[in-house]
C-alpha atoms as one frame of an Amber mdcrd trajectory, in Angstrom:
protein
   7.063  -5.546 -27.517   5.243  -2.826 -26.280   3.547  -3.446 -22.258  -0.006
  -4.546 -22.360  -0.093  -2.744 -19.270  -0.812   0.989 -19.865   0.404   3.320
 -17.079   0.226   7.409 -16.771   0.498   9.925 -14.172  -3.512  11.770 -13.840
  -4.089  14.269 -11.564  -6.272  13.755  -8.251  -8.790  16.649  -7.295  -7.129
  18.378  -4.598  -4.301  16.281  -3.714  -1.805  16.091  -6.327  -0.978  13.457
  -8.797  -0.950   9.714  -8.733   0.454   6.945 -11.255  -2.298   5.215 -12.982
  -1.652   1.382 -14.061  -4.270  -0.309 -16.190  -4.857  -3.996 -16.685  -4.640
  -5.370 -20.493  -8.568  -5.830 -20.549  -8.936  -2.318 -20.086 -10.984  -2.754
 -16.769 -10.746  -4.088 -13.430 -11.098  -4.098  -9.577  -9.547  -1.034  -8.206
  -6.370  -0.963  -6.347  -4.786   1.651  -4.284  -1.310   1.197  -4.006   0.190
   3.259  -0.856   3.982   4.272  -1.429   7.047   3.478   1.098   8.827   7.033
   1.891  11.008   6.929  -1.078   7.792   8.260  -2.964   6.458   6.317  -6.048
   9.495   5.440  -7.338  10.834   2.662  -9.826   9.961  -0.085  -7.559   6.383
   1.332  -6.649   5.773   1.621 -10.124   6.851  -1.795 -11.174   4.590  -2.994
  -7.928   1.740  -1.285  -9.810   2.622  -2.771 -13.292   2.634  -5.979 -11.923
  -0.679  -6.075 -10.188  -2.367  -4.353 -13.477  -0.689  -7.237 -15.424  -2.933
  -9.440 -12.589  -6.107  -7.640 -13.594  -6.787  -4.428 -11.022  -6.660  -1.036
 -11.511  -4.079   0.532 -10.017  -3.305   3.803  -8.776  -0.689   5.054  -6.733
  -1.173   8.220  -5.115   1.815  10.635  -4.790   1.623  11.022  -0.874   4.390
  13.807  -0.793   2.941  16.026  -3.272   2.493  19.238  -1.196   6.326  18.981
   0.126   7.952  17.648  -3.033   6.102  16.643  -6.327   6.740  13.329  -7.629
  10.084  12.542  -5.465  12.004   9.162  -6.033  14.577   8.867  -3.663  16.653
   5.651  -2.488  16.984   3.540   0.548  20.260   4.495   2.110  22.188   7.570
   3.047  20.760  11.422   2.751  18.039   9.803   0.247  16.341   7.575   2.917
  17.042  10.475   5.828  14.657  13.106   3.369  12.580  10.077   3.245  11.734
  10.171   7.098  11.739  13.877   7.107   8.756  13.959   4.294   6.902  11.390
   6.043   7.465  13.171   9.626   6.214  16.173   8.067   2.651  14.914   6.667
  -0.343  16.029   8.180  -2.911  13.569   9.636  -5.426  15.645   8.269  -4.028
  16.149   5.071  -3.188  12.726   4.585  -7.104  10.991   5.533  -8.536  14.104
   2.496  -5.463  12.832   0.240  -6.535   9.106   0.954 -10.393   9.872   0.513
  -9.728  11.903  -2.667  -7.545   8.805  -4.076 -10.515   6.143  -3.182 -12.916
   8.623  -4.760 -10.818   8.936  -7.817 -10.294   5.464  -8.075 -14.013   4.541
  -7.633 -15.048   6.921 -10.521 -12.566   5.929 -13.138 -14.332   4.298 -16.399
 -11.653   1.442 -15.729 -13.182   0.494 -12.378 -16.799   0.472 -13.760 -18.664
   0.157 -10.491 -16.006  -2.603  -9.592 -14.595  -2.809  -5.839 -11.745  -0.671
  -4.573  -8.853  -2.454  -2.354  -6.053  -0.892  -1.216  -1.986  -2.162  -0.529
   0.624  -0.522   1.249   4.506  -1.186   2.208   6.068   0.351   5.201   4.417
   4.002   5.521   2.226   2.796   2.965   1.246  -0.077   4.997   0.024   1.940
   7.816  -1.969   3.981   5.171  -3.505   0.923   3.931  -4.559   0.383   7.628
  -6.300   4.051   7.684  -7.653   3.452   4.408  -9.749   0.782   5.798 -10.445
   2.541   8.920 -12.242   5.205   7.336 -14.318   2.990   5.676 -13.790   3.630
   1.831 -12.156   0.279   0.739 -13.572  -3.346   0.781 -10.145  -4.847   1.382
  -6.794  -3.890   2.659  -3.143  -5.228   2.556  -0.443  -4.339   4.797   3.248
  -5.060   4.083   5.521  -4.299   7.627   3.310  -1.194   8.471   5.118   1.025
  10.373   3.419   2.657  13.296   0.160   0.489  12.794   0.982  -0.541  16.709
   0.366   3.312  17.768  -2.883   3.549  15.480  -4.833   0.709  17.092  -7.381
   2.759  18.225  -8.846   2.870  14.660  -9.245  -1.457  14.663 -12.624  -0.882
  16.165 -13.601   1.057  12.938 -12.242  -1.631  10.359 -15.114  -3.772   9.089
 -13.425  -4.911   5.604 -10.703  -7.614   5.294  -7.172  -7.165   6.119  -4.310
  -8.835   5.899  -0.982  -7.866   7.347   2.340  -9.547   6.259   5.013  -9.128
   9.015   9.212  -9.710   9.265  10.347 -12.270  11.662  13.071  -9.796  12.233
  11.896  -6.293  12.062  13.849  -3.200  13.874  11.339  -1.034  13.297   8.191
  -3.424  14.082   9.015  -5.589  16.989   7.220  -9.014  17.202   5.040  -7.659
  20.391   4.048  -5.365  18.233   2.864  -7.681  15.477   1.268  -9.538  18.592
  -1.047  -6.013  19.712  -2.045  -5.838  15.980  -2.909  -9.503  15.918  -4.739
  -8.677  19.410  -6.504  -5.621  18.131  -7.760  -7.275  15.110  -9.357 -10.211
  16.614 -12.463 -11.494  16.023 -12.703  -9.336  12.734 -11.733 -10.716   9.447
  -8.492 -10.263   9.343  -5.342 -12.461   9.169  -1.543 -11.354  10.521   1.157
 -13.441   8.649   5.032 -13.708   9.853   7.696 -14.796   7.071  10.513 -16.599
   8.798  14.206 -15.128   8.403  12.943 -12.175   7.159  13.714  -8.107   7.828
  12.027  -4.567   7.251  11.149  -4.188   3.339  11.706  -8.014   2.288   9.366
  -6.930  -0.407  11.382  -4.777  -2.265  14.185  -5.999  -4.653  15.710  -2.751
  -4.718  16.730  -2.872  -1.237  19.513  -4.860   0.568  16.684  -6.178   3.001
  15.026  -8.021  -0.001  13.750 -11.898   1.248  12.764 -13.659  -2.353  11.203
 -16.321  -0.567   8.943 -14.417   1.818   7.976 -11.839  -0.806   6.922 -14.635
  -3.461   4.848 -16.293  -0.722   3.512 -12.714   0.409   2.753 -12.012  -2.991
   0.895 -14.945  -3.760  -1.208 -14.743  -0.572  -1.841 -11.392  -1.447  -2.967
 -11.930  -5.068  -5.598 -14.976  -3.502  -6.634 -12.420  -0.769  -7.287  -9.198
  -3.043  -9.080 -12.025  -5.715 -11.081 -13.400  -3.412 -12.759  -9.991  -2.048
 -12.232  -7.883  -5.289 -12.913  -9.712  -8.152
């Protein structure tokens, strides 16, 4: 039986390409899905398809399109190191322009049909979701273990859209002190910061050794409730 999700790659004006996954109904709120350092790989496409099954029109832009179009990397060894190098080489102005292009493209898609647009991202993509919220282009944003957010908290004052942060209890990249700094920076704003006991960085990804099913299931449920409340 073919998948009820209609998925394909599309071009973004001046911003490379993106994986587009449309819901079975053919339309729904837009959801910008922002990748880890490993590209729009099998896991990110599976996440896109899963949220499309939940009724969202999902767009996963290729963040590394300037350096390595459609690159797909593994999670360990040389491929992980290549992902780190690609992420390090990103230029902030290019990233901001690409986010604006992706958001505008998603809002303009007939499948979104004047609906709202949210953002969700993982690791590097979590930080990009935070930046997308600061740009003011999304109606809600979700950040999973957003690496580097703690270094960009000056952007918090620009965020008015609701945000949800999912953090690991034992994260070598994001210590609990950094999580607390995010919580304090977002105080007084429509945001919640959630920590998952027993989890480590990357707990949502079933393809990684750090996958933690109880945390992944709970975080996905909370994300769905949050996105449904703010986007539908």
